[in-house]
MOPAC internal coordinates of N, CA, C and O (Angstrom, degrees):
PM7 1SCF
backbone

  N    0.0000 0     0.00 0     0.00 0    0    0    0
  C    1.3863 1     0.00 0     0.00 0    1    0    0
  C    1.5563 1   109.26 1     0.00 0    2    1    0
  O    1.2310 1   119.26 1   -52.06 1    3    2    1
  N    1.2565 1   119.02 1   127.94 1    3    2    1
  C    1.4015 1   123.57 1  -179.09 1    5    3    2
  C    1.5558 1   110.48 1   -85.40 1    6    5    3
  O    1.2310 1   121.22 1   -52.60 1    7    6    5
  N    1.2925 1   115.27 1   127.40 1    7    6    5
  C    1.4885 1   119.94 1  -176.76 1    9    7    6
  C    1.5192 1   109.45 1   -94.11 1   10    9    7
  O    1.2310 1   121.21 1   -37.17 1   11   10    9
  N    1.3639 1   115.29 1   142.83 1   11   10    9
  C    1.4783 1   121.54 1  -174.37 1   13   11   10
  C    1.5135 1   112.04 1   -51.44 1   14   13   11
  O    1.2310 1   119.10 1   145.02 1   15   14   13
  N    1.3461 1   119.33 1   -34.98 1   15   14   13
  C    1.4067 1   122.56 1  -173.48 1   17   15   14
  C    1.5510 1   111.13 1   -68.72 1   18   17   15
  O    1.2310 1   120.58 1   160.64 1   19   18   17
  N    1.3029 1   116.49 1   -19.36 1   19   18   17
  C    1.5147 1   117.48 1   179.80 1   21   19   18
  C    1.5203 1   114.92 1   -66.27 1   22   21   19
  O    1.2310 1   123.00 1   163.94 1   23   22   21
  N    1.3957 1   111.85 1   -16.06 1   23   22   21
  C    1.4747 1   116.81 1   179.50 1   25   23   22
  C    1.5378 1   113.37 1   -81.34 1   26   25   23
  O    1.2310 1   119.76 1   174.22 1   27   26   25
  N    1.3638 1   118.07 1    -5.78 1   27   26   25
  C    1.4636 1   122.23 1  -173.74 1   29   27   26
  C    1.4633 1   110.77 1  -118.50 1   30   29   27
  O    1.2310 1   123.13 1   -17.96 1   31   30   29
  N    1.3417 1   111.61 1   162.04 1   31   30   29
  C    1.5790 1   116.90 1   168.85 1   33   31   30
  C    1.4681 1   105.69 1   -74.40 1   34   33   31
  O    1.2310 1   119.85 1   -54.14 1   35   34   33
  N    1.3157 1   117.90 1   125.86 1   35   34   33
  C    1.5006 1   120.71 1  -179.25 1   37   35   34
  C    1.5289 1   107.75 1  -131.60 1   38   37   35
  O    1.2310 1   121.61 1   -25.17 1   39   38   37
  N    1.2792 1   114.53 1   154.83 1   39   38   37
  C    1.4881 1   117.42 1   178.86 1   41   39   38
  C    1.5169 1   113.57 1   -58.48 1   42   41   39
  O    1.2310 1   120.40 1   -51.02 1   43   42   41
  N    1.3127 1   116.84 1   128.98 1   43   42   41
  C    1.5033 1   122.45 1  -175.15 1   45   43   42
  C    1.4660 1   111.96 1   -49.17 1   46   45   43
  O    1.2310 1   118.79 1   141.56 1   47   46   45
  N    1.3593 1   119.91 1   -38.44 1   47   46   45
  C    1.4342 1   121.86 1  -171.95 1   49   47   46
  C    1.5779 1   112.04 1   -70.85 1   50   49   47
  O    1.2310 1   121.28 1   164.55 1   51   50   49
  N    1.3219 1   115.16 1   -15.45 1   51   50   49
  C    1.4574 1   119.84 1   178.88 1   53   51   50
  C    1.5263 1   118.90 1   -87.22 1   54   53   51
  O    1.2310 1   120.95 1   173.20 1   55   54   53
  N    1.2805 1   115.78 1    -6.80 1   55   54   53
  C    1.4838 1   122.95 1  -170.98 1   57   55   54
  C    1.5595 1   110.77 1   -69.16 1   58   57   55
  O    1.2310 1   120.18 1   154.42 1   59   58   57
  N    1.3103 1   117.26 1   -25.58 1   59   58   57
  C    1.5258 1   115.54 1   178.15 1   61   59   58
  C    1.5386 1   114.31 1  -108.88 1   62   61   59
  O    1.2310 1   122.21 1  -160.36 1   63   62   61
  N    1.2928 1   113.37 1    19.64 1   63   62   61
  C    1.5047 1   117.31 1   178.49 1   65   63   62
  C    1.5557 1   109.83 1   -71.48 1   66   65   63
  O    1.2310 1   122.03 1   -27.52 1   67   66   65
  N    1.2880 1   113.73 1   152.48 1   67   66   65
  C    1.5168 1   120.43 1   173.71 1   69   67   66
  C    1.5409 1   107.40 1   -67.35 1   70   69   67
  O    1.2310 1   120.00 1   -38.95 1   71   70   69
  N    1.3195 1   117.60 1   141.05 1   71   70   69
  C    1.3891 1   123.75 1   176.14 1   73   71   70
  C    1.5625 1   107.07 1   -96.49 1   74   73   71
  O    1.2310 1   120.08 1   -49.10 1   75   74   73
  N    1.3222 1   117.45 1   130.90 1   75   74   73
  C    1.4504 1   118.77 1  -179.45 1   77   75   74
  C    1.4538 1   106.26 1  -118.42 1   78   77   75
  O    1.2310 1   122.05 1   -56.09 1   79   78   77
  N    1.4261 1   113.68 1   123.91 1   79   78   77
  C    1.5091 1   120.12 1   175.54 1   81   79   78
  C    1.5045 1   109.33 1   -78.67 1   82   81   79
  O    1.2310 1   121.54 1   -44.88 1   83   82   81
  N    1.3141 1   114.65 1   135.12 1   83   82   81
  C    1.4939 1   120.79 1   176.69 1   85   83   82
  C    1.5034 1   109.66 1  -154.35 1   86   85   83
  O    1.2310 1   122.41 1   -23.23 1   87   86   85
  N    1.2517 1   112.99 1   156.77 1   87   86   85
  C    1.4912 1   121.58 1   177.07 1   89   87   86
  C    1.4725 1   110.22 1   -73.86 1   90   89   87
  O    1.2310 1   119.71 1   -20.47 1   91   90   89
  N    1.3322 1   118.17 1   159.53 1   91   90   89
  C    1.4347 1   123.57 1   173.90 1   93   91   90
  C    1.5020 1   108.72 1   -61.01 1   94   93   91
  O    1.2310 1   117.71 1   138.04 1   95   94   93
  N    1.2939 1   121.97 1   -41.96 1   95   94   93
  C    1.4782 1   126.31 1   176.64 1   97   95   94
  C    1.5162 1   113.17 1   -57.54 1   98   97   95
  O    1.2310 1   119.98 1   134.29 1   99   98   97
  N    1.2982 1   117.65 1   -45.71 1   99   98   97
  C    1.4686 1   121.17 1   178.05 1  101   99   98
  C    1.5169 1   111.27 1   -64.90 1  102  101   99
  O    1.2310 1   120.63 1   137.65 1  103  102  101
  N    1.3708 1   116.41 1   -42.35 1  103  102  101
  C    1.4626 1   120.84 1   176.62 1  105  103  102
  C    1.4672 1   111.87 1   -58.39 1  106  105  103
  O    1.2310 1   121.56 1   126.08 1  107  106  105
  N    1.4147 1   114.63 1   -53.92 1  107  106  105
  C    1.4034 1   120.61 1  -176.94 1  109  107  106
  C    1.5341 1   114.28 1   -61.74 1  110  109  107
  O    1.2310 1   119.88 1   155.66 1  111  110  109
  N    1.3194 1   117.83 1   -24.34 1  111  110  109
  C    1.5060 1   122.71 1   179.90 1  113  111  110
  C    1.4877 1   112.35 1   -76.30 1  114  113  111
  O    1.2310 1   119.77 1   164.00 1  115  114  113
  N    1.3623 1   118.04 1   -16.00 1  115  114  113
  C    1.4682 1   118.91 1  -176.34 1  117  115  114
  C    1.5498 1   111.46 1   -76.87 1  118  117  115
  O    1.2310 1   121.69 1   -39.96 1  119  118  117
  N    1.2792 1   114.37 1   140.04 1  119  118  117
  C    1.4949 1   118.02 1   173.58 1  121  119  118
  C    1.4933 1   109.38 1   -63.53 1  122  121  119
  O    1.2310 1   122.79 1   -31.92 1  123  122  121
  N    1.4097 1   112.26 1   148.08 1  123  122  121
  C    1.4597 1   116.34 1  -178.12 1  125  123  122
  C    1.5591 1   107.85 1  -109.38 1  126  125  123
  O    1.2310 1   121.73 1   -52.50 1  127  126  125
  N    1.3135 1   114.30 1   127.50 1  127  126  125
  C    1.4817 1   121.14 1   176.19 1  129  127  126
  C    1.5405 1   108.75 1  -128.86 1  130  129  127
  O    1.2310 1   119.25 1  -114.02 1  131  130  129
  N    1.3363 1   119.04 1    65.98 1  131  130  129
  C    1.3739 1   123.76 1  -178.16 1  133  131  130
  C    1.5142 1   112.85 1   -76.51 1  134  133  131
  O    1.2310 1   119.10 1   151.54 1  135  134  133
  N    1.3109 1   119.32 1   -28.46 1  135  134  133
  C    1.4310 1   118.83 1  -177.94 1  137  135  134
  C    1.5782 1   109.25 1  -131.59 1  138  137  135
  O    1.2310 1   120.57 1  -154.00 1  139  138  137
  N    1.2797 1   116.51 1    26.00 1  139  138  137
  C    1.4719 1   120.76 1   177.74 1  141  139  138
  C    1.5479 1   110.09 1  -156.96 1  142  141  139
  O    1.2310 1   122.09 1    -7.77 1  143  142  141
  N    1.2863 1   113.60 1   172.23 1  143  142  141
  C    1.5052 1   117.28 1   176.17 1  145  143  142
  C    1.4774 1   105.33 1   -97.22 1  146  145  143
  O    1.2310 1   120.59 1   -29.59 1  147  146  145
  N    1.4342 1   116.47 1   150.41 1  147  146  145
  C    1.4271 1   119.70 1  -179.31 1  149  147  146
  C    1.5778 1   109.80 1   -72.85 1  150  149  147
  O    1.2310 1   122.28 1   -27.98 1  151  150  149
  N    1.2913 1   113.23 1   152.02 1  151  150  149
  C    1.4191 1   120.13 1   178.88 1  153  151  150
  C    1.5238 1   106.57 1   -78.76 1  154  153  151
  O    1.2310 1   120.07 1   -38.67 1  155  154  153
  N    1.3291 1   117.48 1   141.33 1  155  154  153
  C    1.5353 1   119.40 1  -179.91 1  157  155  154
  C    1.5270 1   112.96 1    80.12 1  158  157  155
  O    1.2310 1   118.87 1   -67.28 1  159  158  157
  N    1.2822 1   119.75 1   112.72 1  159  158  157
  C    1.4410 1   121.33 1   178.77 1  161  159  158
  C    1.5572 1   105.09 1  -108.69 1  162  161  159
  O    1.2310 1   120.59 1   -66.20 1  163  162  161
  N    1.3542 1   116.48 1   113.80 1  163  162  161
  C    1.3829 1   117.66 1   174.35 1  165  163  162
  C    1.6288 1   108.63 1  -158.46 1  166  165  163
  O    1.2310 1   121.88 1   -28.25 1  167  166  165
  N    1.2772 1   114.00 1   151.75 1  167  166  165
  C    1.4795 1   119.77 1  -177.72 1  169  167  166
  C    1.4551 1   108.59 1   -56.09 1  170  169  167
  O    1.2310 1   120.67 1   -49.71 1  171  170  169
  N    1.4002 1   116.33 1   130.29 1  171  170  169
  C    1.4651 1   123.05 1   178.52 1  173  171  170
  C    1.5528 1   114.98 1    98.37 1  174  173  171
  O    1.2310 1   121.82 1   173.46 1  175  174  173
  N    1.2967 1   114.13 1    -6.54 1  175  174  173
  C    1.5329 1   117.06 1   178.40 1  177  175  174
  C    1.5644 1   107.66 1   -70.12 1  178  177  175
  O    1.2310 1   119.03 1   -53.68 1  179  178  177
  N    1.2902 1   119.46 1   126.32 1  179  178  177
  C    1.4167 1   124.69 1  -178.26 1  181  179  178
  C    1.5173 1   110.47 1  -125.50 1  182  181  179
  O    1.2310 1   121.82 1   -40.21 1  183  182  181
  N    1.3717 1   114.12 1   139.79 1  183  182  181
  C    1.4393 1   120.93 1  -177.85 1  185  183  182
  C    1.5420 1   110.98 1  -150.57 1  186  185  183
  O    1.2310 1   119.73 1   -10.37 1  187  186  185
  N    1.2814 1   118.12 1   169.63 1  187  186  185
  C    1.4693 1   121.47 1   177.80 1  189  187  186
  C    1.5760 1   106.19 1  -116.00 1  190  189  187
  O    1.2310 1   121.83 1   -24.08 1  191  190  189
  N    1.3527 1   114.10 1   155.92 1  191  190  189
  C    1.4161 1   119.67 1  -178.24 1  193  191  190
  C    1.5654 1   104.86 1  -150.26 1  194  193  191
  O    1.2310 1   122.61 1   -48.80 1  195  194  193
  N    1.3663 1   112.61 1   131.20 1  195  194  193
  C    1.4765 1   122.09 1   171.85 1  197  195  194
  C    1.5203 1   110.62 1   -86.81 1  198  197  195
  O    1.2310 1   119.53 1   -74.21 1  199  198  197
  N    1.2972 1   118.51 1   105.79 1  199  198  197
  C    1.4390 1   122.16 1  -178.59 1  201  199  198
  C    1.5214 1   112.68 1   -60.71 1  202  201  199
  O    1.2310 1   119.67 1   154.90 1  203  202  201
  N    1.2743 1   118.24 1   -25.10 1  203  202  201
  C    1.4403 1   122.21 1  -177.92 1  205  203  202
  C    1.5926 1   113.53 1  -103.31 1  206  205  203
  O    1.2310 1   121.21 1  -161.60 1  207  206  205
  N    1.2895 1   115.29 1    18.40 1  207  206  205
  C    1.4747 1   123.27 1  -178.89 1  209  207  206
  C    1.5130 1   107.20 1   -55.42 1  210  209  207
  O    1.2310 1   122.12 1   -47.54 1  211  210  209
  N    1.3763 1   113.55 1   132.46 1  211  210  209
  C    1.4156 1   121.33 1   175.55 1  213  211  210
  C    1.5166 1   115.87 1    77.13 1  214  213  211
  O    1.2310 1   119.18 1  -174.60 1  215  214  213
  N    1.3489 1   119.17 1     5.40 1  215  214  213
  C    1.4327 1   120.45 1  -177.21 1  217  215  214
  C    1.4807 1   115.70 1  -100.20 1  218  217  215
  O    1.2310 1   121.08 1   173.19 1  219  218  217
  N    1.3991 1   115.54 1    -6.81 1  219  218  217
  C    1.4329 1   124.30 1  -175.18 1  221  219  218
  C    1.5358 1   114.78 1    77.39 1  222  221  219
  O    1.2310 1   120.59 1  -174.24 1  223  222  221
  N    1.3463 1   116.48 1     5.76 1  223  222  221
  C    1.4430 1   122.17 1   173.04 1  225  223  222
  C    1.4540 1   111.24 1   -90.27 1  226  225  223
  O    1.2310 1   120.45 1   -19.03 1  227  226  225
  N    1.3862 1   116.74 1   160.97 1  227  226  225
  C    1.4284 1   123.20 1   177.92 1  229  227  226
  C    1.5911 1   105.30 1   -59.45 1  230  229  227
  O    1.2310 1   120.59 1   -37.31 1  231  230  229
  N    1.3553 1   116.48 1   142.69 1  231  230  229
  C    1.4707 1   119.84 1   179.55 1  233  231  230
  C    1.5028 1   113.14 1   -52.31 1  234  233  231
  O    1.2310 1   120.25 1   -36.50 1  235  234  233
  N    1.3099 1   117.12 1   143.50 1  235  234  233
  C    1.4848 1   123.63 1   171.72 1  237  235  234
  C    1.5643 1   105.11 1  -126.88 1  238  237  235
  O    1.2310 1   122.45 1   -81.00 1  239  238  237
  N    1.3428 1   112.92 1    99.00 1  239  238  237
  C    1.4778 1   120.51 1  -170.27 1  241  239  238
  C    1.5536 1   110.81 1   -85.38 1  242  241  239
  O    1.2310 1   121.43 1   -38.45 1  243  242  241
  N    1.2603 1   114.86 1   141.55 1  243  242  241
  C    1.5307 1   121.68 1   166.98 1  245  243  242
  C    1.5003 1   107.62 1  -130.83 1  246  245  243
  O    1.2310 1   120.21 1   -23.80 1  247  246  245
  N    1.2639 1   117.21 1   156.20 1  247  246  245
  C    1.4299 1   126.53 1   178.02 1  249  247  246
  C    1.5398 1   106.04 1  -108.01 1  250  249  247
  O    1.2310 1   119.87 1   -56.73 1  251  250  249
  N    1.3449 1   117.85 1   123.27 1  251  250  249
  C    1.4431 1   122.71 1   178.60 1  253  251  250
  C    1.5388 1   111.16 1  -111.79 1  254  253  251
  O    1.2310 1   121.64 1   -31.30 1  255  254  253
  N    1.3375 1   114.47 1   148.70 1  255  254  253
  C    1.4398 1   117.17 1   177.66 1  257  255  254
  C    1.5380 1   108.96 1  -149.43 1  258  257  255
  O    1.2310 1   121.99 1   -44.26 1  259  258  257
  N    1.2983 1   113.79 1   135.74 1  259  258  257
  C    1.5183 1   119.58 1   174.39 1  261  259  258
  C    1.4642 1   105.32 1   -77.63 1  262  261  259
  O    1.2310 1   121.11 1   -50.97 1  263  262  261
  N    1.3546 1   115.49 1   129.03 1  263  262  261
  C    1.5066 1   123.18 1   179.29 1  265  263  262
  C    1.5024 1   103.68 1  -131.26 1  266  265  263
  O    1.2310 1   120.59 1   -18.22 1  267  266  265
  N    1.3166 1   116.48 1   161.78 1  267  266  265
  C    1.4540 1   126.07 1  -179.77 1  269  267  266
  C    1.5191 1   110.26 1   -60.39 1  270  269  267
  O    1.2310 1   119.14 1   -46.55 1  271  270  269
  N    1.2461 1   119.25 1   133.45 1  271  270  269
  C    1.4417 1   126.13 1   174.85 1  273  271  270
  C    1.5657 1   106.25 1   -69.91 1  274  273  271
  O    1.2310 1   120.45 1   -48.44 1  275  274  273
  N    1.2986 1   116.74 1   131.56 1  275  274  273
  C    1.5071 1   121.54 1  -175.90 1  277  275  274
  C    1.5015 1   115.12 1   -58.28 1  278  277  275
  O    1.2310 1   119.47 1   149.34 1  279  278  277
  N    1.2939 1   118.62 1   -30.66 1  279  278  277
  C    1.4559 1   121.81 1  -173.81 1  281  279  278
  C    1.4847 1   116.40 1  -122.88 1  282  281  279
  O    1.2310 1   119.78 1   168.76 1  283  282  281
  N    1.3730 1   118.03 1   -11.24 1  283  282  281
  C    1.3716 1   120.76 1  -178.59 1  285  283  282
  C    1.5431 1   110.69 1  -125.97 1  286  285  283
  O    1.2310 1   121.06 1   -83.86 1  287  286  285
  N    1.3391 1   115.58 1    96.14 1  287  286  285
  C    1.4588 1   120.04 1  -169.92 1  289  287  286
  C    1.5605 1   115.77 1   -58.90 1  290  289  287
  O    1.2310 1   122.48 1   158.85 1  291  290  289
  N    1.3469 1   112.85 1   -21.15 1  291  290  289
  C    1.4652 1   114.62 1  -174.32 1  293  291  290
  C    1.6147 1   109.68 1   -96.57 1  294  293  291
  O    1.2310 1   121.74 1  -170.75 1  295  294  293
  N    1.2991 1   114.27 1     9.25 1  295  294  293
  C    1.5226 1   120.50 1   178.32 1  297  295  294
  C    1.4886 1   112.69 1  -122.48 1  298  297  295
  O    1.2310 1   120.19 1   -22.53 1  299  298  297
  N    1.3322 1   117.25 1   157.47 1  299  298  297
  C    1.4927 1   124.85 1   170.70 1  301  299  298
  C    1.4507 1   112.64 1  -113.59 1  302  301  299
  O    1.2310 1   119.17 1   -24.33 1  303  302  301
  N    1.2629 1   119.19 1   155.67 1  303  302  301
  C    1.4750 1   124.61 1   168.27 1  305  303  302
  C    1.5602 1   110.19 1  -120.15 1  306  305  303
  O    1.2310 1   120.56 1   -12.41 1  307  306  305
  N    1.2800 1   116.54 1   167.59 1  307  306  305
  C    1.4681 1   117.02 1  -179.88 1  309  307  306
  C    1.4598 1   111.62 1  -105.87 1  310  309  307
  O    1.2310 1   119.09 1   -54.41 1  311  310  309
  N    1.2968 1   119.34 1   125.59 1  311  310  309
  C    1.4432 1   128.25 1   173.45 1  313  311  310
  C    1.4772 1   106.98 1   -91.03 1  314  313  311
  O    1.2310 1   117.86 1   -43.46 1  315  314  313
  N    1.3437 1   121.68 1   136.54 1  315  314  313
  C    1.4633 1   123.51 1  -176.52 1  317  315  314
  C    1.6027 1   104.02 1  -126.49 1  318  317  315
  O    1.2310 1   122.38 1   -45.11 1  319  318  317
  N    1.3510 1   113.05 1   134.89 1  319  318  317
  C    1.4205 1   121.91 1  -178.96 1  321  319  318
  C    1.5432 1   110.23 1  -135.44 1  322  321  319
  O    1.2310 1   120.25 1   -19.72 1  323  322  321
  N    1.3188 1   117.12 1   160.28 1  323  322  321
  C    1.4494 1   122.32 1   176.84 1  325  323  322
  C    1.5279 1   107.68 1   -98.86 1  326  325  323
  O    1.2310 1   118.61 1   -49.11 1  327  326  325
  N    1.3243 1   120.25 1   130.89 1  327  326  325
  C    1.4157 1   121.73 1  -179.20 1  329  327  326
  C    1.6298 1   108.60 1   -83.50 1  330  329  327
  O    1.2310 1   121.47 1   -40.92 1  331  330  329
  N    1.3801 1   114.79 1   139.08 1  331  330  329
  C    1.4200 1   118.46 1   172.84 1  333  331  330
  C    1.6136 1   100.66 1  -118.89 1  334  333  331
  O    1.2310 1   121.14 1   -79.11 1  335  334  333
  N    1.2578 1   115.43 1   100.89 1  335  334  333
  C    1.4523 1   121.20 1  -169.14 1  337  335  334
  C    1.5170 1   111.72 1   -88.11 1  338  337  335
  O    1.2310 1   121.02 1   -59.55 1  339  338  337
  N    1.3112 1   115.65 1   120.45 1  339  338  337
  C    1.4708 1   120.80 1   178.41 1  341  339  338
  C    1.4765 1   110.10 1   -90.89 1  342  341  339
  O    1.2310 1   121.07 1   -65.49 1  343  342  341
  N    1.3327 1   115.55 1   114.51 1  343  342  341
  C    1.4443 1   122.46 1  -179.44 1  345  343  342
  C    1.5026 1   108.77 1   -72.48 1  346  345  343
  O    1.2310 1   118.94 1   -33.33 1  347  346  345
  N    1.3564 1   119.63 1   146.67 1  347  346  345
  C    1.4559 1   122.13 1   174.09 1  349  347  346
  C    1.5447 1   111.30 1   -64.63 1  350  349  347
  O    1.2310 1   120.80 1   -33.88 1  351  350  349
  N    1.2432 1   116.07 1   146.12 1  351  350  349
  C    1.4449 1   121.35 1  -177.95 1  353  351  350
  C    1.5506 1   111.10 1  -116.20 1  354  353  351
  O    1.2310 1   120.10 1   180.00 1  355  354  353

């Protein structure tokens, strides 16, 4: 299955990211932090970010989530995924 992002120039580091299927409603409900960091750092915090924010290019969205750090239990790391948004029919 060809993904819509394959038609665009995309950042090289995003090409191997996991694609997460989600509804438009779920995507729209996420907080947006395209030019800042989210408030509150805790495992499970999820937000969206436009990697091309402020460039004049079409948005390139990623979904970010704080997950537990594998070796430091008092820290989080950021997991990044590509959204595959299912439009309502």
